[in-house]
C-alpha positions in Angstrom: 0.0 0.0 0.0 1.4 3.4 -1.1 1.5 6.6 0.9 -1.3 8.2 -1.1 -3.7 5.1 -0.2 -2.6 5.4 3.4 -3.2 9.1 3.5 -6.8 8.5 1.8 -7.6 5.9 4.4 -6.9 8.3 7.4 -8.9 10.9 5.7 -11.8 8.7 5.4 -11.7 7.8 9.1 -11.8 11.6 9.9 -14.5 12.4 7.3 -17.1 10.3 8.9 -16.6 12.0 12.3 -17.0 15.6 11.3 -14.7 16.4 14.3 -12.6 18.4 11.8 -15.3 21.1 11.6 -14.1 22.1 15.0 -10.8 23.4 13.5 -13.0 25.8 11.3 -15.4 26.6 14.3 -12.7 27.6 16.6 -11.1 30.5 14.7 -14.4 31.7 13.4 -15.8 31.9 17.0 -12.8 34.0 18.0 -13.1 36.2 15.1 -16.9 36.9 15.8 -16.3 37.4 19.6 -13.3 39.6 19.2 -14.9 41.8 16.6 -17.9 42.1 18.7 -15.9 42.9 22.0 -14.0 45.6 20.0 -17.0 47.2 18.8 -18.7 47.0 22.2 -15.7 48.6 24.0 -14.3 50.7 21.1 -14.3 54.0 23.3 -12.1 52.3 25.9 -9.7 50.5 23.4 -9.1 53.6 21.2 -8.1 56.0 23.9 -4.9 57.9 23.4 -2.7 56.9 20.4 -4.1 53.5 20.2 -4.2 51.8 16.7 -7.6 50.3 15.8 -6.2 47.5 13.9 -3.9 46.3 16.6 -6.7 46.5 19.1 -8.9 44.4 17.0 -6.4 41.9 16.5 -5.5 41.6 20.1 -9.1 40.9 20.9 -9.2 38.1 18.3 -6.1 36.3 18.9 -5.3 36.6 22.6 -7.7 34.0 23.8 -7.5 31.9 20.6 -3.6 31.7 20.8 -3.2 31.0 24.5 -6.2 28.6 25.0 -8.6 27.6 22.0 -5.8 27.0 19.3 -3.8 24.5 21.7 -7.0 22.8 22.8 -8.2 22.3 19.3 -4.8 20.8 18.5 -5.2 18.3 21.3 -8.7 17.4 20.5 -7.6 16.7 16.8 -4.6 14.4 17.8 -7.0 12.5 20.2 -9.4 11.9 17.3 -6.7 10.7 15.0 -5.9 8.0 17.5 -9.4 7.3 19.0 -10.5 4.8 16.5 -7.6 2.7 17.0 -7.9 2.9 20.8 -11.7 2.5 20.9 -12.0 -0.5 18.6 -8.5 -2.1 19.6 -7.4 -1.7 16.1 -3.6 -1.1 16.7 -2.7 -4.9 16.3 -4.9 -5.0 13.1 -3.4 -1.8 11.7 0.1 -3.1 12.1 -0.7 -6.3 10.1 -1.6 -4.5 7.0 0.9 -4.5 4.2 2.1 -1.0 4.7 5.2 0.6 6.3 4.6 1.9 9.8 6.3 5.2 8.8 3.4 5.8 6.3 0.9 5.4 9.0 2.3 7.9 11.4 3.3 10.2 8.6 -0.3 10.3 7.4 -1.7 11.0 10.8 0.8 13.7 11.2 0.3 15.3 7.9 -3.5 15.4 8.3 -3.0 17.0 11.7 -0.8 19.6 10.3 -3.1 20.4 7.4 -6.0 20.8 9.7 -4.1 23.3 11.9 -3.1 25.1 8.7 -6.9 25.2 7.8 -7.6 26.9 11.1 -4.7 29.5 10.4 -6.3 30.2 7.1 -9.8 30.8 8.4 -8.3 32.9 11.1 -6.4 35.1 8.5 -9.4 35.5 6.2 -11.8 35.9 9.2 -9.8 38.7 10.7 -9.5 40.5 7.4 -13.3 40.4 7.0 -13.9 41.5 10.6 -11.4 44.3 10.1 -13.1 45.5 6.9 -16.6 45.2 8.6 -15.6 47.2 11.7 -13.5 49.7 9.6 -10.2 49.8 11.5 -8.5 51.7 8.5 -5.5 50.2 6.9 -5.1 46.5 7.1 -1.5 45.2 7.0 -2.3 42.1 4.9 1.3 41.0 4.4 2.5 41.2 8.1 -0.7 39.3 9.1 -0.1 36.6 6.6 3.5 36.3 7.7 2.6 36.1 11.4 -0.1 33.5 10.7 2.3 31.3 8.7 5.0 31.6 11.6 2.1 30.7 14.1 1.3 27.6 12.1 5.0 26.5 12.4 5.0 27.3 16.1 2.2 25.0 16.5 4.1 21.9 15.2 5.8 21.1 18.5 2.5 21.1 20.4 1.0 19.0 17.7 3.7 16.4 17.8 3.7 16.3 21.6 -0.1 15.9 21.6 0.2 13.1 19.1 2.6 11.4 21.4 0.3 11.7 24.3 -2.9 10.6 22.4 -1.3 7.5 21.0 0.3 6.6 24.4 -2.9 7.2 26.5 -6.3 5.6 25.5 -8.1 7.9 28.0 -8.8 11.1 26.1 -8.9 13.1 29.4 -5.1 12.7 30.0 -3.9 14.3 26.6 -6.7 16.9 26.7 -6.2 17.6 30.3 -2.4 18.1 29.9 -3.2 20.5 27.1 -5.5 22.4 29.2 -3.2 22.8 32.1 -0.3 23.8 29.8 -2.6 26.4 28.1 -3.8 27.8 31.3 0.0 28.1 32.6 0.7 29.9 29.3 -1.6 32.7 30.3 0.9 33.7 33.0 4.1 32.5 31.4 3.5 34.2 28.0 3.7 37.8 29.8 7.2 36.8 31.3 10.6 36.7 29.9 10.1 32.8 29.9 7.4 32.9 27.3 9.8 32.7 24.4 10.9 29.3 25.7 7.5 27.8 26.5 6.0 26.1 23.4 2.4 26.9 24.5 3.1 30.6 24.5 4.8 30.8 21.1 1.6 30.8 18.8 0.2 33.6 20.9 3.6 35.5 20.9 3.5 35.3 17.1 -0.1 36.4 16.5 -0.3 39.3 19.0 0.7 42.9 17.7 4.1 44.4 18.7 2.1 46.8 20.8 1.4 44.0 23.2 5.0 43.6 24.0 5.8 40.6 22.1 7.7 42.1 19.3 11.3 41.4 20.7 11.1 37.8 19.7 12.5 37.3 16.3 10.8 35.4 13.6 14.1 33.4 12.9 14.1 32.2 16.5 10.6 31.1 16.6 10.9 29.2 13.3 14.2 27.6 14.4 13.2 26.5 17.8 9.8 25.3 16.6 11.2 23.3 13.7 14.0 21.5 15.7 11.6 20.7 18.4 9.1 19.3 16.0 11.6 17.2 14.3 12.9 15.7 17.6 9.4 15.2 19.0 8.2 13.5 15.7 11.2 11.1 15.9 10.3 10.2 19.6 6.6 9.9 18.7 7.3 7.5 15.9 9.4 5.2 18.1 6.6 5.2 20.6 4.2 4.5 17.9 6.0 1.4 16.8 5.7 0.0 20.3 1.9 0.0 20.0 2.5 -3.2 18.0 3.7 -5.0 21.1 
């Protein structure tokens, strides 16, 4: 069985569940909530020399980057492993005529693409919201760049959640760990340690520079995230192989 067939098989498992809609609903929910909050408290947000675009963006991405995005990554990782856990399909899966690397790669790629879909929805939704509430000039390019970097900073979280979801059949464990880590990021992100904490990186990337996060370079965020992702992916694959036992 080639990689295309393995990927198709994993997509079919996901298609029947419709849980992937959560990856679309999460950013849309935050765009709507953020835009509503901005309009409702506009007089407060726009005091002094405040930039309307930055205040709107802050309302949309703060809660999403710190809590909802990491939690949606955890939920998707759980679901990508849930069928094998719930129906005890691990042994059957490993008897199929396919390389184990292809199975793990297919699950990881689908996970990455779904997170990318969330990033795209967030980008388009934010632009539409900014146009509707009329914040003035919209920095399309810088928003696109920060959204792409945010996608990359999600990769270590994604790989770690996949490890936890494969290791623990109880969905409460990986989701609970993600929730605890996300709550901790609310505090850590606003300290000098935020740039070293994986759950803080997506929020740091998305927030406007006026929120005090502009001192973390894009090169650092990309380098740390990619290196950590590759390491965690390798560890995850080794643990994945042990499911055969």
